[in-house]
C-alpha positions as MATLAB code, in Angstrom:
seq = 'MTEPSLLAYNPYDDMIGTLICNKCGKRMVGPECACGGATPYVKFYWKGKNYERRRDGQSQTFTYKSAGFALTSLNAAIENNSLIPFDPVHFLDASVRERLFERQIEDYYRDKKQEVDAQELSPEYYRIIHGYNSKYFTFFWGCDITEINLKKIADFKRSLDVLPKIKSRKNVLHSLRAFFNWLYQNGRVPVVPPFPIIKGDNSDKRRALRREAQAGELDKVPVEDRDVFSFMMETGVRPGEVCAILIESCHPEERAVLIGRTLSGSTYRETTKENTKLAVPLNDMSLEIVRRNMKGKFPKQFLFVNPRTGKGYKYKALYKAWKSATGNNIGIYEATRHSFCTQIVPLTDPYTAQRLMRHKDKRSTDNYYHEFSETLIDVVQRKNVAPLKKTDDEIL';
ca = [
    -229.576   33.862  -29.676;
    -227.719   31.418  -27.325;
    -224.719   32.827  -25.524;
    -221.384   31.268  -27.152;
    -219.975   30.950  -23.638;
    -222.999   28.588  -22.855;
    -222.183   26.492  -25.730;
    -218.692   25.671  -24.556;
    -219.911   25.261  -20.618;
    -218.056   21.950  -19.454;
    -219.439   20.404  -15.872;
    -215.479   19.547  -15.461;
    -214.302   23.242  -16.022;
    -213.618   23.563  -12.359;
    -211.862   20.660  -11.519;
    -208.357   19.691  -11.680;
    -207.586   17.630  -14.710;
    -209.558   17.486  -18.059;
    -211.147   14.755  -20.616;
    -209.066   14.537  -23.753;
    -210.159   12.965  -26.973;
    -208.542    9.815  -28.083;
    -209.137   10.495  -31.610;
    -207.831   14.171  -31.974;
    -206.075   14.856  -28.524;
    -207.993   17.994  -27.941;
    -210.193   18.751  -25.133;
    -213.594   17.334  -24.887;
    -216.551   19.387  -23.590;
    -219.481   16.854  -24.111;
    -220.514   13.211  -24.750;
    -219.155   13.701  -28.503;
    -215.973   15.383  -29.583;
    -215.977   17.882  -32.616;
    -213.854   15.201  -34.272;
    -216.669   13.023  -33.592;
    -214.693   10.920  -31.521;
    -216.470    9.546  -28.359;
    -213.797    7.962  -26.279;
    -211.908   10.212  -23.651;
    -209.384    9.697  -21.346;
    -208.142   11.758  -18.394;
    -205.351   13.912  -17.825;
    -204.432   15.615  -14.925;
    -201.193   17.712  -13.646;
    -199.891   17.206  -10.064;
    -196.445   18.796   -8.819;
    -194.780   19.250  -11.872;
    -195.834   16.311  -13.736;
    -198.664   15.145  -16.196;
    -200.426   12.247  -15.560;
    -203.221   10.007  -17.678;
    -205.757    7.479  -17.264;
    -207.426    5.609  -20.048;
    -209.622    3.064  -18.315;
    -212.274    3.023  -15.889;
    -212.445    0.888  -12.458;
    -213.632   -2.344  -14.509;
    -210.511   -1.923  -16.799;
    -212.947   -1.024  -19.983;
    -212.273    2.064  -22.200;
    -213.548    5.491  -20.837;
    -216.896    6.735  -22.190;
    -217.471   10.309  -21.387;
    -219.881    9.749  -18.289;
    -217.181    6.942  -16.709;
    -214.108    9.727  -17.404;
    -216.233   12.194  -15.802;
    -216.811   10.163  -12.911;
    -213.186    9.455  -12.631;
    -211.992   13.132  -12.832;
    -214.708   13.748  -10.082;
    -213.201   10.940   -7.798;
    -209.477   12.397   -8.427;
    -210.804   15.747   -7.351;
    -212.436   14.555   -4.492;
    -209.280   12.803   -3.357;
    -207.248   15.895   -3.907;
    -209.651   17.903   -1.802;
    -209.075   15.151    1.064;
    -205.459   15.495    0.728;
    -205.008   17.157    4.315;
    -206.410   13.664    5.912;
    -205.213   11.125    3.243;
    -202.128   12.265    1.258;
    -202.812   12.404   -2.494;
    -201.041    9.965   -4.458;
    -201.180   10.268   -8.155;
    -199.947    6.621   -8.994;
    -203.202    5.426   -7.144;
    -205.325    6.814  -10.210;
    -203.278    5.405  -13.170;
    -204.057    2.477  -15.369;
    -201.472    0.034  -13.800;
    -202.842    0.646  -10.261;
    -206.286    0.029  -11.268;
    -205.414   -3.230  -12.823;
    -203.738   -4.083   -9.697;
    -206.513   -3.475   -7.591;
    -208.915   -5.326   -9.701;
    -211.009   -7.934   -7.570;
    -209.727  -11.046   -9.485;
    -206.258  -10.048   -8.487;
    -206.413   -9.002   -4.992;
    -208.697  -12.137   -4.157;
    -205.825  -14.397   -5.398;
    -203.419  -12.735   -2.843;
    -206.065  -13.088   -0.594;
    -206.073  -17.066   -1.060;
    -202.166  -17.347   -1.083;
    -202.435  -15.852    2.551;
    -204.678  -18.268    3.487;
    -203.125  -21.154    1.998;
    -200.313  -19.986    3.890;
    -202.272  -20.360    7.180;
    -203.575  -23.806    5.985;
    -199.661  -24.623    5.883;
    -199.003  -23.507    9.321;
    -202.039  -25.394   10.738;
    -203.890  -22.440   11.460;
    -206.634  -22.695    8.974;
    -208.713  -26.081    8.007;
    -207.787  -27.073    4.472;
    -211.479  -28.021    4.122;
    -212.528  -24.527    4.869;
    -209.883  -23.234    2.465;
    -210.886  -25.523   -0.164;
    -214.809  -24.145    0.101;
    -213.932  -20.296    0.222;
    -211.656  -20.772   -2.365;
    -214.026  -22.354   -4.738;
    -216.703  -19.369   -4.291;
    -214.321  -17.224   -6.446;
    -215.423  -19.014   -9.577;
    -218.807  -20.064   -8.585;
    -220.138  -16.669   -7.020;
    -217.395  -14.165   -7.222;
    -217.149  -13.524  -10.904;
    -219.888  -10.964  -10.449;
    -217.058   -8.690   -9.160;
    -214.243   -9.654  -11.781;
    -212.908   -6.426  -13.636;
    -214.051   -4.066  -10.639;
    -211.914   -2.071   -8.555;
    -212.002   -3.282   -5.138;
    -212.014    0.790   -3.777;
    -215.031    1.432   -5.951;
    -217.106   -1.737   -4.479;
    -220.102   -0.086   -2.490;
    -223.293   -1.028   -0.703;
    -225.075   -0.901   -3.922;
    -222.706   -3.239   -5.975;
    -222.847   -5.451   -2.846;
    -226.608   -5.228   -2.495;
    -226.885   -6.593   -6.203;
    -224.428   -9.338   -5.319;
    -226.684  -10.442   -2.332;
    -229.905  -10.571   -4.590;
    -227.828  -12.570   -7.167;
    -227.324  -15.093   -4.570;
    -231.089  -15.776   -4.405;
    -230.560  -18.766   -6.462;
    -229.248  -20.433   -3.782;
    -232.132  -22.450   -2.150;
    -230.615  -22.482    1.527;
    -230.362  -19.198    3.169;
    -227.474  -20.667    5.300;
    -225.391  -21.076    2.052;
    -226.151  -17.287    1.006;
    -225.061  -16.206    4.470;
    -221.779  -18.403    4.127;
    -220.926  -16.629    0.628;
    -221.866  -13.097    2.000;
    -219.628  -14.008    5.067;
    -216.721  -14.951    3.034;
    -216.805  -11.991    0.861;
    -216.974   -9.731    4.113;
    -213.811  -11.793    5.419;
    -212.095  -10.973    2.189;
    -212.693   -6.945    2.657;
    -211.682   -7.224    5.980;
    -208.436   -8.522    4.883;
    -208.079   -5.956    2.509;
    -208.668   -3.214    4.895;
    -206.344   -4.858    7.388;
    -203.557   -4.988    4.755;
    -204.055   -1.433    3.515;
    -205.308   -2.087    0.383;
    -209.282   -0.388    1.052;
    -209.481    2.667    3.010;
    -212.766    1.304    4.666;
    -215.015   -1.873    4.511;
    -217.965   -1.318    2.616;
    -221.235   -1.662    4.320;
    -222.773   -5.127    3.848;
    -226.517   -5.987    3.720;
    -227.620   -8.495    6.351;
    -229.602  -11.720    5.043;
    -232.276  -12.873    7.713;
    -233.945  -15.789    7.968;
    -233.377  -19.621    7.986;
    -234.607  -22.273    6.097;
    -232.315  -25.201    6.769;
    -233.866  -28.598    8.094;
    -234.349  -28.848   11.941;
    -231.556  -31.022   13.383;
    -232.909  -33.443   15.696;
    -231.453  -35.382   18.402;
    -232.068  -39.450   19.414;
    -232.751  -40.881   22.757;
    -230.582  -43.562   24.210;
    -233.218  -46.357   22.915;
    -233.301  -44.815   19.613;
    -229.679  -44.360   19.090;
    -229.205  -48.216   19.882;
    -231.774  -48.977   17.180;
    -229.639  -46.914   14.511;
    -226.422  -48.633   15.757;
    -228.001  -52.182   15.451;
    -228.385  -50.990   11.822;
    -224.668  -50.789   11.149;
    -222.578  -53.646   10.282;
    -220.766  -55.144   13.461;
    -217.320  -54.308   11.998;
    -218.219  -50.575   11.808;
    -220.264  -50.160   15.259;
    -217.515  -49.443   17.532;
    -216.694  -45.852   15.793;
    -219.965  -44.733   15.695;
    -220.780  -45.802   19.076;
    -217.747  -44.027   20.615;
    -218.959  -40.982   19.182;
    -222.527  -41.332   20.419;
    -220.921  -42.143   24.161;
    -218.563  -39.286   23.746;
    -219.930  -36.297   21.464;
    -216.457  -36.487   19.447;
    -216.488  -35.108   15.903;
    -216.544  -37.367   12.827;
    -213.201  -35.624   11.630;
    -211.599  -36.103   15.087;
    -212.416  -39.642   15.581;
    -210.808  -40.372   12.192;
    -207.648  -38.883   13.668;
    -207.126  -40.574   16.998;
    -203.694  -42.385   17.473;
    -203.137  -45.247   20.001;
    -200.725  -42.841   21.620;
    -203.727  -40.528   22.488;
    -205.729  -42.966   24.557;
    -205.120  -43.137   28.250;
    -207.407  -46.081   29.430;
    -205.829  -45.934   33.035;
    -207.038  -42.366   33.468;
    -210.237  -43.266   31.406;
    -209.500  -40.673   28.890;
    -208.730  -40.268   25.180;
    -206.851  -36.792   24.272;
    -208.702  -35.075   21.147;
    -205.745  -32.817   19.479;
    -206.079  -33.867   16.099;
    -208.500  -33.602   13.344;
    -209.029  -35.016    9.478;
    -209.775  -31.968    7.335;
    -210.844  -33.013    3.689;
    -208.030  -35.626    3.013;
    -205.497  -33.800    5.351;
    -204.500  -34.564    9.375;
    -204.670  -31.306   10.930;
    -202.715  -31.128   14.551;
    -205.497  -29.438   16.177;
    -209.104  -29.637   16.219;
    -211.815  -27.167   15.012;
    -212.222  -24.986   18.294;
    -207.989  -25.246   18.078;
    -207.915  -27.340   21.424;
    -206.401  -30.303   22.989;
    -208.650  -31.520   25.388;
    -209.164  -34.837   27.049;
    -212.430  -36.702   27.103;
    -213.934  -38.769   29.814;
    -214.785  -42.294   28.823;
    -217.762  -44.028   30.521;
    -217.690  -47.780   31.063;
    -218.806  -48.488   27.323;
    -216.343  -46.180   25.729;
    -213.390  -47.075   27.919;
    -214.179  -50.889   26.861;
    -214.225  -49.610   22.973;
    -210.863  -48.367   23.565;
    -209.383  -51.185   24.994;
    -210.697  -53.478   22.502;
    -209.362  -51.341   19.449;
    -206.012  -50.686   21.047;
    -204.760  -54.314   21.059;
    -202.201  -55.081   19.545;
    -201.325  -51.697   17.855;
    -198.478  -49.225   18.096;
    -198.516  -45.827   19.533;
    -198.450  -43.918   15.759;
    -201.712  -46.465   14.622;
    -205.214  -45.212   14.508;
    -207.354  -46.250   17.086;
    -210.320  -47.088   14.626;
    -209.350  -48.685   11.164;
    -211.815  -48.973    8.258;
    -212.348  -52.955    7.740;
    -212.460  -52.363    4.159;
    -209.090  -50.869    3.590;
    -207.220  -51.894    6.642;
    -206.322  -48.065    7.179;
    -207.690  -45.444    9.526;
    -211.219  -44.106    8.343;
    -211.636  -41.252    6.076;
    -214.177  -38.674    6.361;
    -216.384  -39.559    3.318;
    -215.739  -43.314    4.274;
    -217.231  -42.845    7.731;
    -220.295  -41.017    6.269;
    -220.935  -43.531    3.237;
    -220.734  -46.235    5.878;
    -223.228  -44.645    8.392;
    -225.701  -43.484    5.208;
    -225.312  -47.125    3.460;
    -226.635  -48.940    6.856;
    -229.440  -46.274    8.341;
    -230.455  -44.297    5.115;
    -231.582  -40.704    5.314;
    -233.709  -41.239    8.541;
    -231.262  -39.263   10.647;
    -227.690  -37.798    9.793;
    -224.524  -39.103   11.510;
    -224.057  -35.497   13.350;
    -227.478  -35.653   14.685;
    -227.152  -39.291   16.018;
    -223.595  -38.612   17.649;
    -222.914  -34.916   18.813;
    -226.401  -33.645   18.812;
    -227.795  -36.479   20.568;
    -224.884  -36.534   22.962;
    -225.449  -32.789   23.848;
    -229.053  -32.961   24.287;
    -228.268  -36.231   26.598;
    -226.197  -34.725   29.062;
    -227.185  -31.019   29.336;
    -230.139  -31.999   31.567;
    -227.689  -34.045   33.849;
    -225.228  -31.062   34.956;
    -224.635  -27.504   34.827;
    -223.912  -25.431   31.827;
    -220.303  -24.898   32.502;
    -219.747  -28.831   32.472;
    -221.861  -29.731   29.404;
    -219.615  -26.910   27.527;
    -216.491  -28.482   28.787;
    -218.018  -31.989   27.433;
    -218.814  -30.514   24.384;
    -215.219  -28.893   23.979;
    -217.069  -25.637   23.209;
    -215.193  -22.190   23.557;
    -218.600  -20.641   23.543;
    -221.730  -21.532   25.617;
    -224.109  -20.447   22.851;
    -222.370  -23.109   20.468;
    -223.402  -26.051   23.269;
    -227.132  -24.219   23.353;
    -227.167  -24.829   19.674;
    -226.442  -28.626   19.928;
    -229.112  -29.008   22.711;
    -232.697  -29.641   21.237;
    -235.885  -29.105   23.424;
    -237.509  -32.131   22.837;
    -235.119  -34.181   24.773;
    -235.821  -37.144   26.926;
    -235.644  -34.788   30.499;
    -238.616  -32.660   28.887;
    -240.553  -35.476   27.631;
    -240.437  -37.131   31.339;
    -241.652  -33.640   32.613;
    -244.548  -33.605   30.856;
    -245.177  -37.328   31.543;
    -244.968  -36.300   35.296;
    -242.445  -39.019   35.737;
    -238.631  -39.367   37.060;
    -238.761  -35.817   38.068;
    -237.044  -34.847   41.575;
    -239.040  -32.987   44.015;
    -238.651  -29.553   44.892;
    -236.814  -29.139   47.948;
    -239.144  -27.531   50.930;
    -238.066  -24.422   52.382;
    -237.599  -23.809   56.376;
    -240.975  -21.682   56.274;
    -243.002  -24.787   54.669;
    -241.186  -27.371   57.165;
    -242.590  -25.243   59.929;
];
């Protein structure tokens, strides 16, 4: 015959707190109470007060298993009291609701919006990461942020496999990590959970054009649009930056244009992608373009004006004009900034090339330089290559 004491065994007997049946209000010792009830709640006593919790980390009514998990977590926190002071309120339903992923990430977005308003963050970047919440982060809705662990994030990573481009998956996961870094920095989670790594890169390979090929693409563009694209080819200025150049930033007497503004989405920012304000030197062609487009304009007017609207170019209008004229053969960034970098790198030292590209990190400049540059072609063709200087020993 079975011992009566074994029949009453409860795996949570040695813990602070107990599981109470919602139906009869008595202590539960198994998945089903003697009264037939199967939904418990957690009740515990701490420093002279009784506390109750009725829902799990996903705001669902407790099962016996999930209530047991909550009770185990509660006791682990109490045992760790000497390192992290135990606060019973942290385990109550109201606190759990406040820690729901969807509530916390809205706080995060409000913080990011303030950065946009302070011109510390790109409006276009904010628009993209805000869109991730309804597109991808619904995976975490209903979850307590303190209970999201490596397994949950790894499951989320696998859910991103529906995205064809690896870079897109990386961007979404990176945005999630940035959110958890913010939670940690603001004292909302004790640690940032480990994140899996997305490997590989299946994005289309970027290309760069020789000067002759650039001229060929430019010839396809209507005459009234050529100056703005030619300027980008000659200076390496980004599309968003060229849309924002004002007459007051142009200094033809110094052969320079100050690049200190950019168009992000539909918002003008008084800074650039690298948060710098640097002068771009002008060669003969870009100098002539600047002089031509400055004529008859006031300091606060745009250097380049869209002939179809009579106003400054918008980001999308610039791309549309390029694609309409050249087709899908090569993108605007490849034909301008990538090609500019590939052409100048072989002509100067790495630091000058980095400065001309206005990059803070040399590795960014390296990413814009493409191996099949005209200089490498000339090398394999054995032409236009400077001879090596002979050493003193060789001269003797």
